[in-house]
N, C-alpha and C positions, 0 to 999 in steps of 0.2 A: 538276610544278609547283614553282617556286622563287621566293621573294619577296625583294626587296631593300627593306628599311625605311630610309627617309631622313627628314630633317627639317632644320631650320635648323642643327642640330649637325653636319650633313654638309659644311658650307662653311667654308673657312678665312677667308672674307671677313666672316663674321658671328659674333657672340657669341650663342649660343642661351641659353634660360632653363632652369631646373630643371624647369619645367612641360612644356617640350618633350620632355625626356628621359623624364619620368614618363608622358606620353602614349604615347611610343614603347614604353615598358615594357609598357603595357597591351596594345598591338597585338601585341607579341612574345609576350606570354602567351597571347593567342588563338591565334596560329600554333602555339605549342608544344602547346596543348591539342588542336588539330586535326591535329597530326602533319605540319605543312607545313614543308618545308625553307626556311630563310630565313637572311639575313645582315642586319646593321645597318651602314649606311655612316656612318663617322665622319670628321670633318675630321682631316687629318694631325696637327694640334697636340695632339689628344687621345691619340693613340697607343693606341687601343682596338680598332680594327677596320679593315676595308678602306676605302680611299678610292674613292668611286664613279667617279672619273676614271680609275682604274687597272684596274677590273674589266672583264670582257667582258660587255657588255649582253646578248649572245645567251644567256648562262647563266641569265637570269632571265625568267620569264613575266610577273611583275608587279613594278611599282614602287609602293610605298605611301609617300606623303609624309604625315608626321604632325605636327599641331599648328602653331599660329602663323598669321600673316597670309598670305594668298595673293594676290599681286599680280604684275604684270608686271615682272620684273627680269631682267637678262641672265643671272645665275647660274641662276635657276630655269628660264629658257628653255633653257639649255645642258643642264641635268639632264633636262628633258623630251625634248629632241631626242636626247640620247644613248640614251634608252630608248624611242625611237619605236616599236620593234618589240614592246614589252611593253604590257600593260594598265597604265595609269597612273591610280592612285587617290590622292585627297587625303582625309584623314580628320581630323576634329577641328580644322578650320581656319575662320578668319574670311576670307570672300571680300571682298577690298578692291576688286577690279576684275574686270570680265568677261574682260579679257584674261588675267588670272591663272587664272580658272576654265577658260578654253579650253585651257590647257596640260595638263589632265587629263581622262580619259574619264569618271570617276565622282567625285563630291564629296559627302562627308558634312560639312555645315556645323555649326559649334557656335553660330553666330549669323548672322542675316540679318534684314532688315526684317520685323518682325512675327513673328519666330520665334527662339527661343533654346533650346539644349540644354545639359545639364551637360557641363563639360569632362572629358575622360578622366582628367586627373591625379587626380581624386577617386576613381577606381576601383581604385587600387592603394595598397599601403603598403610601406614599406621597413623593414628590421629596425631595432629601436630601438638606438641607440648613445648612449654617455654624452656629455653636454655639458660642456665645460670652460670655466671662467672663468680667464683668463690675465692676471696682473699683471706687466708688465715693469718693470724698474728702469732709470733713466737711467744714464749712464756712471759716476756716483759718483766724481767726481774727488778727493773728500776722502781716498780710499784710495790714491791714486797708482797705482803700477805694479801693486799688488795687485788692482785692479779689473779684472775680465774681463766686465763687464756686457754689453758689445756682443757678445762672443763667445758668451756664454751665451744671450743673446737669439737670436742666429743659430741656435744648436743647437736651441732650443725651436721656432723658426719652421720649421726644416727638418723636425723631428720631427712637428709638427702637420700639415705639408703631406704628408709621406710616408705618414702613417697615415690621411689623409683624415678627420680627426676634426672634428666641429663644435665651434667655440669662439668666444668673443667676448672682446674685451679689457676687462679690469677696470681702468679708469683711476682712479687714486687722487687726482688733482689736484683742488683745489677750484674751479678756474676753467678753462673751455675756451671761448675767445672765440667768440661773444659772450655766453655764458651761465655762470652759477654752476653748480657741481655740489654737491649736498647729500648728506650721509652716508646719508640714507634711500634715495636713488636707488641708491647703490653697494650698500647692504645688501640691497635688494630683488633686485638682480642676483645677489649671492652666494647667496641662498636658493634661487634657481632653477637653480643649477649642480649637477651631480653631483659634480664634483671642481674644486677650485681649484688652479691651478698658479701659484705665487707667487715672484717675485723680490723682493717687497716685504714688509716686516715687518707692516704693518697688514692687508694682504690675508690673510696667514697667520692673524693674530689673528681677523679677522672671519669667515673660513671656519670655524674651529673654534668660535667663539662661536655660530655659527648651525648647528652640527652637520654641516658639510660637510667631508669629508676633504681635506687639503691636501698637495700635493707642494711642499715648501719648497725653493727653488733659490737658494742663496747665491752671488751672482756675484763674491764677493771671495775670493781665494786665502787659504786658512787659516781662512776663516770670519769673519763679522763679526756685525752685529746680527740678521740673519735666523737664523743658526745659534744665536746666543745666546738668541733668543726661543723657538726650537723647544726648546732645552734647558730653558729656564725653564718651559715648558708640558709638558715630558715627551713631546714629540711625536716619534714615531720616523721619519717620512718626511721627512728633511732631507738634501739633497745639497749638497756644497760644489763650488766652481767646477771643481776638478780631476776630480770624479766625474761631472759632468753630460755624458752622451752618450745616444744613442738607446737603447742597451741598458739603462742605468740608469733611464731614464724609462719604458721599457716595464715593467720590473719594479716600479717605484713605482706606476704606474697600475694594474697588476694587483692590487697590495696594496691600493691605495685603493678599488678596486671589489670587494674580496673579501668585504665584509660583516663583517670581523673587527675593525674599528676602533672599534666603539661604546664600548668601555671606555676606550681611550686618549682619545677625544674627550671623554667625560664627565669623565675625570681632568683634562684640559686646562681644561675649563670650571670645574671646582672650583678649580684653581690660579689661574685668573683672578679668581674671587670672593675667594679668600683674599688674593691679591696686592692687590686693590683695597682690601680691609679693612685690610691692613697699611699701605698707603700713606696711607689716610685717618687712621689712628691716628697715624702720624708727623706728618702735616700738622697735625692737631689739637694735638698736643703742641707743635709749633713756635709755634703761636698762643697757647700758654699756657692752653688751654681744657680 
C-alpha cells in the first residue's frame, strides 16, 4: 500500500491556502501513525516534493486529495484520470458540484446541505516561532551617497524570506490613504511582537519602551540617527549598513531571543525617563519658569 497525498497545493495553476497544507499535514500524520508509505505531491514552484505529473501512477494504490472545494475543473479531471488505477479519495472537502464528487471513489465532506464537520486544520499545531515587527526606512536622500536604505531593506526581505519567519510591517507614517494612522495602533502592534527589526529611530524607541528587544539596523554608512539613538539608550543590538547581512541578522536574532536582555531593556527605559526629565527641565528654563 502506498498513498499519494495531493491538494490544491499540487497544481501550478492555483494558489493554495495555509489551511490546505495544514489539512494535508493531519492526513500525513495519520499515515505515519499507521505505518503507511506515502508521498506528498507539490506544485513545482514550491520545490518541496514530487510533481504528480512526473510520478508513475502505478506506484500508488491510493490518491488522497485533501481540503478545499471539489468541483469539475480540467486540472482536477487530469489528476483523477492519471490515477484511474488507484483508489481516489477526497477528504475534508466542500463538494461544489456532483461532477466534482464523481471524480473520486470516496468523499469525506466538511460541509454539505444540512451537515457540517470541523475542518482538519484545527487538528494540528505547528511549532511556535517568533513573530517579528519590521520597520523599513525610506531611501533617506538627506544622507546622499551614504544612504543604503534600499540595499539594507533588500537584505532584510531576503533574510525574512529565506528563514520563513512570520513578520508584519510596522509602518510609522501617520497617514496611509484613505486613513489616518494613530500612535496607539502602532504601539499595540509593537507590544504583540517578539522582536522588532527596525531601520527607523522611533520603532527602536517604541520597541524598547514596551519591553520588546530590537535589532536596530542603520541604513546609513558610518551610522546616523538610528545608531546614535541606540547609543543614547545603551542598546547593544545595533548594526550599521556595512555590517548588515544574513549572518549578522541571525546572530542578532539569537541574541534578541536569548532571554538575556531584560537588564539592557530596563536600562534603556530608565535612560528614556531620565532623558525626558532632562528635556522638560531645559524647556521649562527656556520659558523662564
